[in-house]
N, CA and C atoms as a LAMMPS dump frame, in Angstrom:
ITEM: TIMESTEP
0
ITEM: NUMBER OF ATOMS
519
ITEM: BOX BOUNDS ff ff ff
-5.0000000000000000e+02 5.0000000000000000e+02
-5.0000000000000000e+02 5.0000000000000000e+02
-5.0000000000000000e+02 5.0000000000000000e+02
ITEM: ATOMS id mol type element x y z
1 1 1 N 394.806 -147.704 -24.392
2 1 2 C 395.322 -146.647 -25.197
3 1 3 C 394.647 -146.663 -26.564
4 2 1 N 394.103 -145.553 -26.93
5 2 2 C 393.421 -145.435 -28.219
6 2 3 C 394.416 -145.02 -29.274
7 3 1 N 394.211 -145.6 -30.39
8 3 2 C 395.053 -145.212 -31.537
9 3 3 C 394.328 -144.177 -32.35
10 4 1 N 395.055 -143.181 -32.693
11 4 2 C 394.472 -142.166 -33.58
12 4 3 C 394.596 -142.633 -35.015
13 5 1 N 393.553 -142.37 -35.782
14 5 2 C 393.631 -142.759 -37.185
15 5 3 C 394.483 -141.754 -37.935
16 6 1 N 395.219 -142.262 -38.813
17 6 2 C 396.14 -141.418 -39.594
18 6 3 C 395.458 -140.952 -40.868
19 7 1 N 395.762 -139.716 -41.269
20 7 2 C 395.223 -139.182 -42.521
21 7 3 C 395.907 -139.791 -43.734
22 8 1 N 397.017 -140.447 -43.54
23 8 2 C 397.767 -141.018 -44.647
24 8 3 C 397.444 -142.484 -44.847
25 9 1 N 396.267 -142.885 -44.511
26 9 2 C 395.911 -144.283 -44.7
27 9 3 C 395.722 -144.572 -46.176
28 10 1 N 395.723 -145.801 -46.522
29 10 2 C 395.653 -146.225 -47.914
30 10 3 C 394.374 -145.772 -48.58
31 11 1 N 393.294 -145.752 -47.907
32 11 2 C 392.017 -145.406 -48.483
33 11 3 C 391.792 -143.922 -48.698
34 12 1 N 392.534 -143.046 -48.065
35 12 2 C 392.289 -141.608 -48.218
36 12 3 C 393.21 -141.005 -49.262
37 13 1 N 392.776 -139.893 -49.857
38 13 2 C 393.565 -139.177 -50.87
39 13 3 C 394.191 -137.953 -50.238
40 14 1 N 395.421 -137.643 -50.715
41 14 2 C 396.059 -136.439 -50.237
42 14 3 C 395.722 -135.315 -51.199
43 15 1 N 395.307 -134.179 -50.713
44 15 2 C 394.973 -133.033 -51.542
45 15 3 C 396.183 -132.125 -51.609
46 16 1 N 396.714 -131.882 -52.817
47 16 2 C 397.832 -130.968 -53.01
48 16 3 C 397.286 -129.588 -53.298
49 17 1 N 398.158 -128.708 -53.77
50 17 2 C 397.69 -127.362 -54.083
51 17 3 C 396.67 -127.337 -55.225
52 18 1 N 396.707 -128.331 -56.123
53 18 2 C 395.756 -128.398 -57.23
54 18 3 C 395.047 -129.742 -57.193
55 19 1 N 393.763 -129.718 -57.196
56 19 2 C 393.009 -130.959 -57.261
57 19 3 C 392.945 -131.417 -58.711
58 20 1 N 392.547 -132.646 -58.927
59 20 2 C 392.446 -133.165 -60.296
60 20 3 C 391.396 -132.392 -61.092
61 21 1 N 390.35 -131.93 -60.435
62 21 2 C 389.329 -131.131 -61.113
63 21 3 C 389.91 -129.806 -61.587
64 22 1 N 390.715 -129.173 -60.722
65 22 2 C 391.34 -127.892 -61.079
66 22 3 C 392.319 -128.09 -62.244
67 23 1 N 393.093 -129.163 -62.226
68 23 2 C 394.021 -129.44 -63.321
69 23 3 C 393.278 -129.682 -64.634
70 24 1 N 392.16 -130.368 -64.577
71 24 2 C 391.358 -130.618 -65.779
72 24 3 C 390.811 -129.308 -66.34
73 25 1 N 390.359 -128.425 -65.476
74 25 2 C 389.835 -127.128 -65.928
75 25 3 C 390.949 -126.304 -66.567
76 26 1 N 392.109 -126.242 -65.921
77 26 2 C 393.242 -125.498 -66.478
78 26 3 C 393.69 -126.077 -67.821
79 27 1 N 393.703 -127.404 -67.925
80 27 2 C 394.066 -128.046 -69.195
81 27 3 C 393.078 -127.698 -70.297
82 28 1 N 391.784 -127.696 -69.955
83 28 2 C 390.763 -127.339 -70.939
84 28 3 C 390.895 -125.904 -71.406
85 29 1 N 391.182 -124.988 -70.479
86 29 2 C 391.363 -123.582 -70.843
87 29 3 C 392.58 -123.43 -71.751
88 30 1 N 393.66 -124.144 -71.441
89 30 2 C 394.862 -124.089 -72.275
90 30 3 C 394.574 -124.572 -73.697
91 31 1 N 393.91 -125.695 -73.828
92 31 2 C 393.59 -126.245 -75.154
93 31 3 C 392.66 -125.303 -75.912
94 32 1 N 391.684 -124.718 -75.227
95 32 2 C 390.795 -123.755 -75.863
96 32 3 C 391.579 -122.54 -76.36
97 33 1 N 392.513 -122.058 -75.558
98 33 2 C 393.345 -120.918 -75.961
99 33 3 C 394.186 -121.216 -77.19
100 34 1 N 394.781 -122.399 -77.241
101 34 2 C 395.572 -122.785 -78.413
102 34 3 C 394.674 -122.876 -79.645
103 35 1 N 393.51 -123.487 -79.485
104 35 2 C 392.583 -123.621 -80.615
105 35 3 C 392.145 -122.258 -81.138
106 36 1 N 391.819 -121.328 -80.235
107 36 2 C 391.427 -119.989 -80.669
108 36 3 C 392.583 -119.267 -81.353
109 37 1 N 393.782 -119.425 -80.842
110 37 2 C 394.953 -118.795 -81.463
111 37 3 C 395.188 -119.299 -82.873
112 38 1 N 395.071 -120.6 -83.063
113 38 2 C 395.239 -121.175 -84.402
114 38 3 C 394.145 -120.669 -85.331
115 39 1 N 392.921 -120.608 -84.829
116 39 2 C 391.8 -120.134 -85.652
117 39 3 C 392.011 -118.693 -86.093
118 40 1 N 392.379 -117.814 -85.167
119 40 2 C 392.571 -116.406 -85.522
120 40 3 C 393.754 -116.22 -86.459
121 41 1 N 394.84 -116.948 -86.26
122 41 2 C 396.002 -116.761 -87.125
123 41 3 C 395.772 -117.331 -88.51
124 42 1 N 394.938 -118.357 -88.638
125 42 2 C 394.692 -118.924 -89.961
126 42 3 C 393.66 -118.125 -90.749
127 43 1 N 392.89 -117.288 -90.073
128 43 2 C 391.898 -116.476 -90.787
129 43 3 C 392.389 -115.059 -91.048
130 44 1 N 393.658 -114.772 -90.74
131 44 2 C 394.202 -113.44 -90.996
132 44 3 C 394.307 -113.238 -92.501
133 45 1 N 393.764 -112.137 -92.987
134 45 2 C 393.849 -111.824 -94.406
135 45 3 C 395.168 -111.132 -94.691
136 46 1 N 396.019 -111.786 -95.483
137 46 2 C 397.299 -111.193 -95.847
138 46 3 C 397.161 -110.681 -97.274
139 47 1 N 397.144 -109.376 -97.401
140 47 2 C 397.013 -108.724 -98.69
141 47 3 C 398.098 -107.663 -98.805
142 48 1 N 398.283 -107.081 -99.988
143 48 2 C 399.275 -106.01 -100.093
144 48 3 C 399.019 -104.856 -99.136
145 49 1 N 397.766 -104.659 -98.724
146 49 2 C 397.459 -103.594 -97.786
147 49 3 C 397.74 -104.007 -96.349
148 50 1 N 397.881 -105.317 -96.1
149 50 2 C 398.071 -105.84 -94.752
150 50 3 C 399.183 -106.884 -94.776
151 51 1 N 400.42 -106.448 -94.841
152 51 2 C 401.541 -107.38 -94.851
153 51 3 C 401.816 -107.773 -93.405
154 52 1 N 401.403 -108.988 -93.047
155 52 2 C 401.487 -109.398 -91.652
156 52 3 C 402.634 -110.36 -91.38
157 53 1 N 403.359 -110.797 -92.389
158 53 2 C 404.416 -111.759 -92.122
159 53 3 C 405.522 -111.677 -93.155
160 54 1 N 406.687 -112.145 -92.763
161 54 2 C 407.832 -112.196 -93.664
162 54 3 C 407.584 -113.22 -94.77
163 55 1 N 406.745 -114.227 -94.507
164 55 2 C 406.446 -115.224 -95.531
165 55 3 C 405.771 -114.583 -96.738
166 56 1 N 404.911 -113.601 -96.502
167 56 2 C 404.248 -112.908 -97.599
168 56 3 C 405.283 -112.205 -98.475
169 57 1 N 406.224 -111.522 -97.841
170 57 2 C 407.275 -110.824 -98.593
171 57 3 C 408.14 -111.837 -99.339
172 58 1 N 408.492 -112.95 -98.676
173 58 2 C 409.302 -113.988 -99.322
174 58 3 C 408.625 -114.546 -100.569
175 59 1 N 407.306 -114.674 -100.546
176 59 2 C 406.57 -115.217 -101.691
177 59 3 C 406.49 -114.226 -102.846
178 60 1 N 406.465 -112.927 -102.549
179 60 2 C 406.272 -111.91 -103.577
180 60 3 C 407.561 -111.449 -104.242
181 61 1 N 408.704 -111.858 -103.722
182 61 2 C 409.984 -111.449 -104.31
183 61 3 C 410.136 -112.111 -105.67
184 62 1 N 410.601 -111.358 -106.674
185 62 2 C 410.847 -111.992 -107.969
186 62 3 C 411.921 -113.059 -107.833
187 63 1 N 411.734 -114.171 -108.515
188 63 2 C 412.665 -115.293 -108.46
189 63 3 C 412.906 -115.713 -107.009
190 64 1 N 411.837 -116.01 -106.303
191 64 2 C 411.886 -116.288 -104.866
192 64 3 C 412.852 -117.423 -104.515
193 65 1 N 412.917 -118.465 -105.341
194 65 2 C 413.796 -119.6 -105.031
195 65 3 C 415.257 -119.164 -105.038
196 66 1 N 415.622 -118.368 -106.024
197 66 2 C 416.999 -117.877 -106.128
198 66 3 C 417.3 -116.935 -104.975
199 67 1 N 416.367 -116.067 -104.671
200 67 2 C 416.559 -115.095 -103.596
201 67 3 C 416.755 -115.795 -102.258
202 68 1 N 415.946 -116.793 -101.957
203 68 2 C 416.073 -117.49 -100.683
204 68 3 C 417.357 -118.306 -100.608
205 69 1 N 417.798 -118.851 -101.738
206 69 2 C 419.011 -119.665 -101.745
207 69 3 C 420.282 -118.826 -101.672
208 70 1 N 420.282 -117.644 -102.287
209 70 2 C 421.516 -116.866 -102.414
210 70 3 C 421.466 -115.482 -101.771
211 71 1 N 420.379 -115.169 -101.081
212 71 2 C 420.28 -113.84 -100.487
213 71 3 C 419.143 -113.761 -99.497
214 72 1 N 418.485 -112.617 -99.473
215 72 2 C 417.365 -112.394 -98.556
216 72 3 C 416.354 -111.473 -99.214
217 73 1 N 415.073 -111.76 -98.98
218 73 2 C 414.032 -110.914 -99.541
219 73 3 C 414.034 -109.565 -98.83
220 74 1 N 413.535 -108.563 -99.527
221 74 2 C 413.549 -107.206 -98.984
222 74 3 C 412.371 -106.423 -99.531
223 75 1 N 412.023 -105.381 -98.825
224 75 2 C 411.077 -104.397 -99.33
225 75 3 C 411.898 -103.218 -99.805
226 76 1 N 411.729 -102.85 -101.059
227 76 2 C 412.515 -101.788 -101.67
228 76 3 C 411.645 -100.541 -101.767
229 77 1 N 412.191 -99.41 -101.309
230 77 2 C 411.466 -98.139 -101.391
231 77 3 C 412.247 -97.186 -102.283
232 78 1 N 411.635 -96.809 -103.375
233 78 2 C 412.236 -95.849 -104.291
234 78 3 C 411.622 -94.484 -104.037
235 79 1 N 412.463 -93.512 -103.769
236 79 2 C 412.004 -92.134 -103.614
237 79 3 C 412.978 -91.217 -104.343
238 80 1 N 412.521 -90.055 -104.654
239 80 2 C 413.388 -89.039 -105.256
240 80 3 C 413.375 -87.836 -104.337
241 81 1 N 414.541 -87.235 -104.184
242 81 2 C 414.683 -86.059 -103.338
243 81 3 C 415.106 -84.883 -104.2
244 82 1 N 414.394 -83.785 -104.071
245 82 2 C 414.706 -82.564 -104.801
246 82 3 C 415.123 -81.503 -103.79
247 83 1 N 416.233 -80.837 -104.043
248 83 2 C 416.718 -79.784 -103.154
249 83 3 C 416.808 -78.494 -103.958
250 84 1 N 416.117 -77.464 -103.491
251 84 2 C 416.239 -76.139 -104.113
252 84 3 C 417.142 -75.288 -103.225
253 85 1 N 417.854 -74.352 -103.838
254 85 2 C 418.799 -73.542 -103.077
255 85 3 C 418.364 -72.087 -102.904
256 86 1 N 417.483 -71.638 -103.783
257 86 2 C 417 -70.272 -103.667
258 86 3 C 415.497 -70.27 -103.801
259 87 1 N 414.756 -70.37 -102.809
260 87 2 C 415.071 -70.542 -101.388
261 87 3 C 415.442 -72.003 -101.107
262 88 1 N 416.177 -72.226 -100.03
263 88 2 C 416.587 -73.58 -99.665
264 88 3 C 415.376 -74.354 -99.163
265 89 1 N 415.12 -75.491 -99.801
266 89 2 C 414.009 -76.341 -99.402
267 89 3 C 414.252 -77.749 -99.929
268 90 1 N 413.652 -78.728 -99.268
269 90 2 C 413.793 -80.129 -99.659
270 90 3 C 412.408 -80.686 -99.949
271 91 1 N 412.291 -81.369 -101.081
272 91 2 C 411.044 -82.008 -101.492
273 91 3 C 411.321 -83.487 -101.712
274 92 1 N 410.401 -84.318 -101.252
275 92 2 C 410.561 -85.764 -101.394
276 92 3 C 409.327 -86.323 -102.087
277 93 1 N 409.565 -87.189 -103.073
278 93 2 C 408.442 -87.789 -103.805
279 93 3 C 407.803 -88.905 -102.985
280 94 1 N 406.612 -89.255 -103.38
281 94 2 C 405.912 -90.38 -102.747
282 94 3 C 406.745 -91.644 -102.981
283 95 1 N 407.016 -92.442 -101.941
284 95 2 C 407.821 -93.653 -102.151
285 95 3 C 407.049 -94.713 -102.917
286 96 1 N 407.762 -95.439 -103.734
287 96 2 C 407.213 -96.59 -104.44
288 96 3 C 407.788 -97.815 -103.752
289 97 1 N 406.911 -98.667 -103.231
290 97 2 C 407.374 -99.86 -102.532
291 97 3 C 407.16 -101.074 -103.414
292 98 1 N 408.192 -101.919 -103.469
293 98 2 C 408.117 -103.135 -104.268
294 98 3 C 409.004 -104.207 -103.663
295 99 1 N 408.719 -105.472 -103.971
296 99 2 C 409.558 -106.542 -103.44
297 99 3 C 410.898 -106.584 -104.171
298 100 1 N 411.923 -106.945 -103.444
299 100 2 C 413.257 -107.039 -104.021
300 100 3 C 414.068 -108.08 -103.297
301 101 1 N 415.314 -108.217 -103.689
302 101 2 C 416.198 -109.22 -103.11
303 101 3 C 417.597 -108.648 -102.959
304 102 1 N 418.246 -108.966 -101.849
305 102 2 C 419.638 -108.6 -101.62
306 102 3 C 420.445 -109.892 -101.705
307 103 1 N 421.414 -109.923 -102.61
308 103 2 C 422.257 -111.102 -102.811
309 103 3 C 423.428 -111.039 -101.838
310 104 1 N 423.755 -112.166 -101.21
311 104 2 C 424.922 -112.203 -100.326
312 104 3 C 426.184 -111.963 -101.154
313 105 1 N 427.158 -111.312 -100.538
314 105 2 C 428.385 -110.916 -101.221
315 105 3 C 429.073 -112.101 -101.894
316 106 1 N 429.098 -113.246 -101.242
317 106 2 C 429.777 -114.405 -101.832
318 106 3 C 428.941 -115.103 -102.904
319 107 1 N 427.733 -114.605 -103.194
320 107 2 C 426.878 -115.229 -104.213
321 107 3 C 426.628 -114.332 -105.42
322 108 1 N 427.362 -113.226 -105.568
323 108 2 C 427.11 -112.332 -106.695
324 108 3 C 427.456 -112.984 -108.024
325 109 1 N 428.181 -114.083 -107.991
326 109 2 C 428.473 -114.831 -109.217
327 109 3 C 427.217 -115.312 -109.917
328 110 1 N 426.131 -115.481 -109.181
329 110 2 C 424.849 -115.882 -109.775
330 110 3 C 424.405 -114.841 -110.796
331 111 1 N 424.557 -113.569 -110.468
332 111 2 C 424.184 -112.503 -111.399
333 111 3 C 425.15 -112.444 -112.575
334 112 1 N 426.426 -112.738 -112.317
335 112 2 C 427.429 -112.741 -113.381
336 112 3 C 427.168 -113.862 -114.372
337 113 1 N 426.838 -115.052 -113.893
338 113 2 C 426.556 -116.204 -114.767
339 113 3 C 425.382 -115.915 -115.697
340 114 1 N 424.425 -115.136 -115.229
341 114 2 C 423.258 -114.78 -116.045
342 114 3 C 423.514 -113.56 -116.919
343 115 1 N 424.752 -113.06 -116.869
344 115 2 C 425.175 -111.886 -117.652
345 115 3 C 424.337 -110.641 -117.328
346 116 1 N 423.986 -110.521 -116.057
347 116 2 C 423.235 -109.353 -115.602
348 116 3 C 424.17 -108.271 -115.064
349 117 1 N 425.343 -108.665 -114.611
350 117 2 C 426.413 -107.745 -114.229
351 117 3 C 427.708 -108.294 -114.82
352 118 1 N 428.63 -107.381 -115.141
353 118 2 C 429.905 -107.851 -115.693
354 118 3 C 430.982 -107.851 -114.61
355 119 1 N 432.146 -108.377 -114.939
356 119 2 C 433.217 -108.518 -113.953
357 119 3 C 433.696 -107.171 -113.432
358 120 1 N 433.646 -106.116 -114.248
359 120 2 C 434.056 -104.79 -113.807
360 120 3 C 433.084 -104.253 -112.745
361 121 1 N 431.784 -104.447 -112.964
362 121 2 C 430.788 -104.014 -111.98
363 121 3 C 430.963 -104.774 -110.662
364 122 1 N 431.22 -106.069 -110.749
365 122 2 C 431.43 -106.875 -109.553
366 122 3 C 432.677 -106.404 -108.809
367 123 1 N 433.756 -106.141 -109.545
368 123 2 C 435.001 -105.685 -108.927
369 123 3 C 434.793 -104.353 -108.204
370 124 1 N 434.138 -103.399 -108.873
371 124 2 C 433.892 -102.094 -108.261
372 124 3 C 433.008 -102.206 -107.024
373 125 1 N 432.01 -103.031 -107.091
374 125 2 C 431.09 -103.174 -105.965
375 125 3 C 431.785 -103.876 -104.79
376 126 1 N 432.518 -104.937 -105.063
377 126 2 C 433.215 -105.675 -104.01
378 126 3 C 434.355 -104.869 -103.413
379 127 1 N 434.955 -103.985 -104.204
380 127 2 C 436.075 -103.185 -103.721
381 127 3 C 435.663 -102.363 -102.495
382 128 1 N 434.434 -101.954 -102.471
383 128 2 C 433.919 -101.178 -101.338
384 128 3 C 433.169 -102.073 -100.343
385 129 1 N 433.37 -103.394 -100.46
386 129 2 C 432.705 -104.39 -99.608
387 129 3 C 431.186 -104.283 -99.684
388 130 1 N 430.69 -104.057 -100.87
389 130 2 C 429.256 -103.954 -101.093
390 130 3 C 428.752 -105.213 -101.765
391 131 1 N 427.459 -105.292 -101.945
392 131 2 C 426.841 -106.412 -102.638
393 131 3 C 425.779 -105.871 -103.585
394 132 1 N 425.047 -106.76 -104.225
395 132 2 C 424.036 -106.358 -105.193
396 132 3 C 422.636 -106.662 -104.684
397 133 1 N 421.702 -105.872 -105.131
398 133 2 C 420.291 -106.1 -104.883
399 133 3 C 419.533 -105.853 -106.17
400 134 1 N 418.367 -106.466 -106.289
401 134 2 C 417.59 -106.279 -107.518
402 134 3 C 416.097 -106.241 -107.232
403 135 1 N 415.394 -105.621 -108.164
404 135 2 C 413.938 -105.679 -108.221
405 135 3 C 413.593 -106.129 -109.634
406 136 1 N 412.465 -106.749 -109.784
407 136 2 C 412.053 -107.24 -111.094
408 136 3 C 412.567 -108.638 -111.346
409 137 1 N 411.966 -109.292 -112.304
410 137 2 C 412.296 -110.669 -112.663
411 137 3 C 413.673 -110.734 -113.317
412 138 1 N 414.508 -111.675 -112.888
413 138 2 C 415.857 -111.816 -113.449
414 138 3 C 415.828 -112.185 -114.931
415 139 1 N 414.755 -112.783 -115.39
416 139 2 C 414.639 -113.188 -116.796
417 139 3 C 414.144 -112.043 -117.679
418 140 1 N 413.599 -110.981 -117.091
419 140 2 C 412.952 -109.92 -117.872
420 140 3 C 413.553 -108.548 -117.6
421 141 1 N 414.857 -108.448 -117.508
422 141 2 C 415.491 -107.143 -117.336
423 141 3 C 415.292 -106.53 -115.971
424 142 1 N 415.866 -107.103 -114.927
425 142 2 C 415.692 -106.541 -113.591
426 142 3 C 416.476 -105.247 -113.418
427 143 1 N 416.136 -104.501 -112.398
428 143 2 C 416.893 -103.319 -112.006
429 143 3 C 417.861 -103.759 -110.913
430 144 1 N 419.161 -103.709 -111.206
431 144 2 C 420.186 -104.2 -110.283
432 144 3 C 421.026 -103.024 -109.815
433 145 1 N 421.276 -102.982 -108.497
434 145 2 C 422.082 -101.913 -107.913
435 145 3 C 423.147 -102.49 -107.002
436 146 1 N 424.27 -101.794 -106.915
437 146 2 C 425.284 -102.094 -105.916
438 146 3 C 424.794 -101.462 -104.611
439 147 1 N 424.749 -102.249 -103.55
440 147 2 C 424.176 -101.792 -102.289
441 147 3 C 425.231 -101.719 -101.198
442 148 1 N 425.089 -100.757 -100.335
443 148 2 C 425.939 -100.6 -99.166
444 148 3 C 425.15 -101.031 -97.947
445 149 1 N 425.723 -101.902 -97.113
446 149 2 C 425.063 -102.32 -95.881
447 149 3 C 425.455 -101.363 -94.764
448 150 1 N 424.464 -100.765 -94.14
449 150 2 C 424.76 -99.809 -93.071
450 150 3 C 425.125 -100.543 -91.786
451 151 1 N 425.859 -99.866 -90.93
452 151 2 C 426.248 -100.434 -89.645
453 151 3 C 425.116 -100.299 -88.644
454 152 1 N 425.047 -101.246 -87.714
455 152 2 C 423.975 -101.202 -86.72
456 152 3 C 424.097 -100.002 -85.799
457 153 1 N 425.325 -99.478 -85.595
458 153 2 C 425.453 -98.32 -84.709
459 153 3 C 424.893 -97.059 -85.35
460 154 1 N 424.59 -97.09 -86.629
461 154 2 C 423.957 -95.958 -87.302
462 154 3 C 422.431 -96.087 -87.305
463 155 1 N 421.916 -97.238 -86.879
464 155 2 C 420.488 -97.495 -86.874
465 155 3 C 419.888 -96.975 -85.571
466 156 1 N 419.207 -95.866 -85.624
467 156 2 C 418.646 -95.247 -84.432
468 156 3 C 417.446 -96.02 -83.87
469 157 1 N 416.871 -96.928 -84.652
470 157 2 C 415.785 -97.745 -84.14
471 157 3 C 416.292 -98.73 -83.097
472 158 1 N 417.575 -99.118 -83.195
473 158 2 C 418.142 -100.068 -82.246
474 158 3 C 418.591 -99.399 -80.957
475 159 1 N 418.639 -98.08 -80.909
476 159 2 C 419.088 -97.351 -79.736
477 159 3 C 417.909 -97.106 -78.806
478 160 1 N 417.613 -98.113 -77.992
479 160 2 C 416.499 -97.997 -77.056
480 160 3 C 417.067 -98.047 -75.65
481 161 1 N 416.93 -96.972 -74.924
482 161 2 C 417.488 -96.931 -73.58
483 161 3 C 416.797 -97.958 -72.694
484 162 1 N 417.601 -98.586 -71.861
485 162 2 C 417.067 -99.576 -70.936
486 162 3 C 416.982 -100.968 -71.497
487 163 1 N 417.327 -101.159 -72.768
488 163 2 C 417.208 -102.493 -73.349
489 163 3 C 418.505 -103.278 -73.277
490 164 1 N 419.541 -102.719 -72.671
491 164 2 C 420.802 -103.436 -72.561
492 164 3 C 421.6 -103.337 -73.84
493 165 1 N 422.662 -104.11 -73.918
494 165 2 C 423.497 -104.078 -75.116
495 165 3 C 422.864 -104.928 -76.196
496 166 1 N 422.95 -104.45 -77.408
497 166 2 C 422.383 -105.154 -78.551
498 166 3 C 423.5 -105.799 -79.35
499 167 1 N 423.259 -106.956 -79.93
500 167 2 C 424.308 -107.629 -80.693
501 167 3 C 424.63 -106.881 -81.983
502 168 1 N 425.854 -107.004 -82.425
503 168 2 C 426.269 -106.43 -83.7
504 168 3 C 425.555 -107.191 -84.816
505 169 1 N 425.517 -106.594 -85.987
506 169 2 C 424.89 -107.284 -87.109
507 169 3 C 425.639 -108.594 -87.357
508 170 1 N 424.917 -109.681 -87.352
509 170 2 C 425.543 -110.994 -87.478
510 170 3 C 425.482 -111.516 -88.905
511 171 1 N 424.495 -111.13 -89.66
512 171 2 C 424.309 -111.697 -90.994
513 171 3 C 424.73 -110.676 -92.041
514 172 1 N 426.015 -110.453 -92.131
515 172 2 C 426.527 -109.503 -93.124
516 172 3 C 426.401 -110.086 -94.515
517 173 1 N 426.087 -109.23 -95.436
518 173 2 C 425.957 -109.673 -96.813
519 173 3 C 427.233 -109.312 -97.537
């Protein structure tokens, strides 16, 4: 009786779906892809004409340390709207965009301590569950406004059919 040799002998290798050569090639392609991604992202020119990240906005906000600790950086757009009635027409000025900060409702005392808003302004703003936002340096006469936070159900950008239910605004100011 002849014995058949087995393919599972100690000296032979079992070939799976991926050989070691194939795994080495895939690993090399992965590392090359990561290296290229890092190279392209580090050479991106971030300028006022090309705002590519929230970090750029965070750096340009006046009093960035205070803003990050007590609020959130923002892009502020100032526009003026003119309405004529005879004939009825609406005119809008070119928007002016500048960095700004929205202070969380429980941190408006920071503005009060610096005597930038008084207790009456804080009371009126909080009465309507609003908060404050500012543009300009806090040390050099900033422009401070009482701000109203809109509800997410009024944001038509979030109404995308087929995307399922969207979470309510979680980070209320």
